[in-house]
N, C-alpha and C positions, 0 to 999 in steps of 0.2 A: 523533933526531926532527927532522923538517924544520922549519927556522926559518920562522915566519909573518911576512911583512913587510907585505903590502897587504891590507886588508879594508875593509869599508864604514865602520868606525868610526875609521879613521886620522885624519880631519880633527879629531876631538874628543879624541884621546889626549893631546896636549900640555896642554890645559887641565885634563884629568882628573888627569894626573900632577902638575901644578902645585899642585893642592889638597893633595896629599900632601907636597910639598916645603914648603909653607907651614905644615903641621902638624909639621914637623921630623922627617919620616921620613928614614932614611938613604938615600944615593944608590943603594946596591946593592939595597935593598929596593924602591925605586921602579922600578928597572930590571926586577926580577923581576915586579912587578905589571904593568908594561907588556907584557911577554911573555905573562903569564897572561891578561890581558884580551883580547889579540889572538886567543886561542883562542875566546873568546866571539864576537868578530867573525867568525871563520871559521864558527862554528856558525850565526850569523845569515845569512851568505851562503848556506850550504847550505840553510837553511830558507826563504830568501826574505824575511827580516824586515828591513825598513829601520830605520835609527836613529830615524826619526820615529815609528815604531810600537812602539818598545820600551817595555815597562813593567817595574817591579820584579818582578812575578810571572812574566812571560814570561822575563825575564833569569835568574831563579832556575831555571825549568824547563829552559832551554837549557843553563845552567851545570851542572846535575846530570847531564844527558844527556851532555855533552861530557867531564865529569870525574867518572865514577862513584866513583872511589877516589882519595884523595890523602892524603899525610902532611905536606903543607905547613902553614905557620902560618895561612894564609888559604885558604879554599876558593873555587873559581871561582864558585859560585852566590852566595856572599856578596859577592865583589867585583863580580859582575854586577849585583846589586841596587844597590850603591853607584854603579856606572856609569850605570844607568838613572835613578837619582835625580839624577845630575849632568846628564844630558841634559835632564831636566825643568827643572832649575834654570837652565840657560843658554838655555832656550826652544826647543830642538831637538825634544823630544818633549812631549806634553801629558799632564798627570796624568789618571788614570782618573776618570771622572765617577761619584760614588757613587750607588748605587741609592737608591730611596726608603726602603727598610728600613735601609740603612747610614746615611743622613742622619738618620733619626729616632733611631737609637741614639746616634749621635755627639752630637746635640743633648741627649739625655737625660743622657749621661755628662758633658757640659760643665756642665749645670746641677747635677748631682750633685757635681761637683768644687767648684763655687762654694759649695754647701751645706756641704761638708766643711771648706772654708777659713773661711767666715764664721760658720757656725753651730756647728761642732764644734771648730774651731781645731786640727785635726790637723797633724802634721808632714808634710813632703813625702813621706817614706818611707811613712808610714801611709796617706796619700792614694793613693799609687801602688798599694799592695797592696789597698786597699779597692775602688778602681776596677777593678782586675784581676779580683777575685772577682765583682763585679757583672757585668762583661762575660762572665765564664765561666758565671755563672748563666743569663744570657740566651741564651748559646750552647746550654746544656744544655736549656733550656725551649723555645726558639723556633727554634734552628738559624739559618740564614741568612735566614729569613723575617721578615715584619713582626712587631714586638713588640706584644703586647696585655697590658699589665701590669694593666689593670683586672680581668681575669679570673683573676688568680692566687689560689690556694687554699693552705691549709696543707700539703696533700699535695705541692705543688710544692717547698716549702721542705724538707720531710722527704726527698723523692726526691733532691734535689741533695746533701744531706748524706750520704745513703746512697751516692750515686755517688762522692763523695770518699773515703769510708771503704773502698770496694771496690777502690780502686786497689792496684797492686802494692806501692807504698810509701806507706802512709797517713800522714797528718800526725801529727807528734809532739805538737802543742800545740792549743790551742783558738782560734787566731787565725782560722781559716777561718770558724767559726760566728760569731765576733765581727764580722768584716767583713760577713758576710751579714745579721746583725741590723741593722747600721748602714744597709745599703741598704734594708731593709724599713722601718726607722724614717723614712728619707727619703721613701719612697713614701707612707707614711701622712701625714707632715707636709705634703706637697705635695697631698694629697687625691687621689692617683692610685689608691690602694686604700682601700676603705671600712673595713677592719679593719687593725690593726697586726699584720702577719704575723711580726714579730720575736718575738712571744710564742710562736709555734709552732715556732721553730727549736730542734731538740733540743740539750740541753746536751752538751758534750764530756765524755766519760768521763775524768776525771783522778783516779786513785787517789792519795791523799796518800802522798807518798814518805816512808818511814820510815828510809831510809838517811841516813847522814851526808852533808853536802854534798860532792860530788866535788871533791877537791883533791889537790895534790901536796905532798910534804914539802919543806922549804926546799931541801934538796940537789937535789931533782928540779927545782924551779923554776930553780935556778942552772945545772943541766945543760942545760935547754932554752935558756936565754939564751946560754950559752956556745957551744952548737952553732950557734945562729942567727947569733951574732956572727962565727963562723969560717967560715960558709957562703959560698963565693965567689960564689954566685948571689944577688944582691940582699941580702946579709947586713947591710949598713949600714942600709938602710931597714927591713928586717924586725926587726932588733934594736931600733931606736928605737921601733917600734910596740909590740913585746912588752914592752919595759922600762916604757913608760907604763902598761901594763896590770898588770904585776907589782908595780910600786912605788906606783901611785896608784889601782889598782882601776878603771880606765876600762873601759867596755863597748866592744865592737867597733864599733857604730854611732857612738859618740862619737869613736873614733879617726879614722874616715874623714871625720868632719865638721869636723875641726880645720882652720882657715884660718891662713894666715901671719899675719894680723892678730890672731889670738887669743893670740899669744905676746907677753908684755911682758917683754923681756929685761932692762930696767932694774930692774923690780920683782921679777923672778924668779917670774912667775906665768903660768899658763895658764888661759884661759877655756874651760870645758867646756860644750858644748851638749848638755845632758842630756835626759831624757824630759820630755814635756809642755812643750816650749819653755822649760824652766827653764835658766838659765845659772849656773854656779858658777865661782869662781876657786880654783885649787889651786896650791900652791907647786911650783916646779921645783927639784929638787935639782941640785947640780953634776954628778952622774952622768947625770941625764936631759938636762940642758942640753948636755953634751958629746956625747951620742949624737945628739941632734937636730941640733946645729950641724954635726957631722961629716957627717950625711946631706945637709944642705943644701949643704955644700961639695963633696962628692965624688960623690953618686949621684943627686940630684934632677935630672932632665933639663930642658932648656929648654922652658918652657911659659908661657902667659899666664894659666892658671887659678890661683886663689888657694888651692886646697887644699894642705895641707902634704904629705900623702902621695899620690903619683900613681903610675900604672903605669910600669913600667920601659921599656916599648916606646913609641915614638911612636904617637900624638900626646900621650902623657903626660897622660892624662885622670885625673880622680878615680875612685876605686873606686865601682862601682855599689852594692855592699853589703859586709857584713862577712865574706863567705864566704872571701875571700882570707886572712883572719887564722885562720879555722878550719883551712884547709889548711896554713898554716905551722906551726901548733901540732901538727897531726896528724903532719906529716913529722918534726918535732923529737922527738916522743915515740917514733916508730918508730926514728929514728936513735940515740936514747939508750937504747933497750931498755926503755922504761917502758910497761907495759901498763895502759891506762885501765880503769876499772871497768865501762864500757859500751862497745859498739862505736862509738856516736856521741860525739865529743868536741867540745864547743863552746868558744869563747873564754872563757866564764865560768869555766873551770877555773882560770885565773890569778887572777881576782877572788875566787873561793872560797878559793884558796890564801893570798891576802893576809889575808883575814878570819880564816882558821884560825890563821895565825901570830900575828895580833894577840890572838886569844883565848888562845892558848897562852902568850903573854907577859904575861897579866894584864889586858888591855884589857877594859873593860866593854862591854856591848851598845850602849849609847848612843855610846860612842867609835867602835865599829865602824860603826854606822849613820852617824855623821858622816863617817867616812873614805870610806865607799861612797856617800855622798850619798843615802841612802834618805829618802823623804818619809813613809814609814809605818813605825812600829816593828814592825808585823807582818812586813815584809820582812826585818828583821834577826833575828827570832825563830828562823829556821831554824838560826842559828849557836849558839843556846842548847844544842843537842845536843852541841856540841863542848866545853862547859864541864863537864868530867867532875867536877871537884872541887865546883863549885857544885851540880851535880845530886846528888852524893853527900850534900851537907849537908842536902838537903830530902827525901831518900829515906826511906821508912818502913822500920823494921827488918823482916826476913823472919820470918814467924811460925814458932815452934818447937813441937815436940811438948809438950803439957801447958800451953801458954800460954793466956792468956785468950782466949775466943772472942768 
C-alpha cells in the first residue's frame, strides 16, 4: 500500500495526535492512528471536502466509503468522527446548526433530565436509559420532524411497545415500559398532555419464575475465580472484580461505580454505592484487599479518573456499564466447561451463588438479606426455595388411600 504523506488535514494532525498522547495512548498506537486518519484526508481531497467543511456525519460517511472492511481495533469512520470533533474544538470547522425540530427536542430532553434529577432523584445510569427511551419514542412517533406531544394518544404508547417487542431480540425485562411510563408522567406533570398516558402503557409480561435462583456450586465459583486469576489477559483486574461479587455479593453496576476514595484501607471497609443512591459500608477481607491492591500496583493504567476499575487500553476510562463483567463470567464458564441453565448468563449468578451457600450453611433469610443489602424482605424471599429442610418442616403430608377427605 502506498504511504500517504500529504493531505489537506496535515496541518491539524499534530494537535490531534497530541490529544491521544495526553490520554496516555502508546506511541505505536498513535503512529497507527496518524496513518489511518491520513486515509480520511485522502478521501477528503478526492471529494473536494475542505477541513473547514468537515462534520462528524460527513467524516463518518467518507470513512465508511474509504474503509468498507477492517479488522483493526478502531474503524476509520469512528476515528474520522473524532477528528471532525477536534477540528470543531480548535475552531477550524464549525458545528452544525441544529434544525428547529432538533432544537425543540433537545430543549425538551434537557428539561426532562432536570425533572428526573430534582423530582425523581434517579441515578445517572437510570437517567441515561430513561432519556434514551424517551428519545427513541419520539423518533418512532415523529421521525426527524417537529414534535407535537400535545396530540399523543394511548395508541401511540401501545404502538411503540409493540414495536419494541417485535424486534429480533426482544427485551428480557420490564425496564423499557418503566422508562416510557416515567416519560409520560413527566409530560402530564408539565401539562404537555391532558391525560396521564403512563396508565395506557401495557404491562410487561413477566411470568413468575418457579425455578430455583440460578447459581453455581461452591466448586464452580472457585473454578471461575481460578480461571480468571490465571488468565494472562487482564486477569488481575478481572479477578478483583469477580472476587468482590463472589465474596460480598456486589452487583455489576456497584462494581463499576467504586471510586478509589470509597476504600478505607485503615478501617478495612468499602463503601458500596447501591440502588436508590443508598450507600453501605462492607468489610474487606484480607483476600479481597490483596486482590485489589495487586491490581492497583500491577495492572491499573495511568489515568486521572477516580474510578477503581478502568479499561485496560488508553485512555483508561471507567466502564460504561456492567456488560464487561457479564462477558468475563461467560468466558470463564465456557473455559471451565460449566453449562448455565439458560443461554443468557448475567453477573447476578455470583450473587445468587453466595446467597445459596449462606442458606446451605444455615443462614436465615434475614442474614442473607443483610449480606446482599436488600431493602425489602420480598427480594430475599426467592431464596426461601433453597431452604429444603425448612420447606419440608411446613409441608403437608401427602394424602394416602383411605385417608380422611
